[in-house]
C-alpha angles and dihedrals in degrees: 000000000000130000139172135227130188116215109231131185092266088059095062132098128224089279094056095252128115109284108246093223092057092054091051089050090053092044092050089047097049093049092043088056089047091052092044093051093047093046105025095171091061133091105213130201124189109246103169146001121198125226114342109210126153112210097198142350123272125218134211116280093031114138108220122209110207116195122192121190127178107247104174136359121201133177097279101004142062131197128206134195114223127195124181122204140181099251092213095053103044094167095061121096116263118285090220135001133181144138121251124198125207128188125207115236137183125232089277093054095255120138116258132184118271092216 
């Protein structure tokens, strides 16, 4: 799955660059949507995110390309690889990359199979 975000003034930190927490929220949301579309009968919760390392700052007006790809499927969980690029510079390396794992839960919060 692929989506885009525009970096607006409200997304900036006190140094004028994209606030890291905002990017993490966008990444989590994008991958959660990918998981929910692939497994529409599941209720997913985020259980983990691998290494969080921002490769360079992002300024206002940048159009981010967020790409989510299923990396691993378990019995009750699914992991997605996510890469974030500057849409206007497609040959540049990713601004950010990680893997996010979601677990399927029932209404009581207990794990349940995704298939």
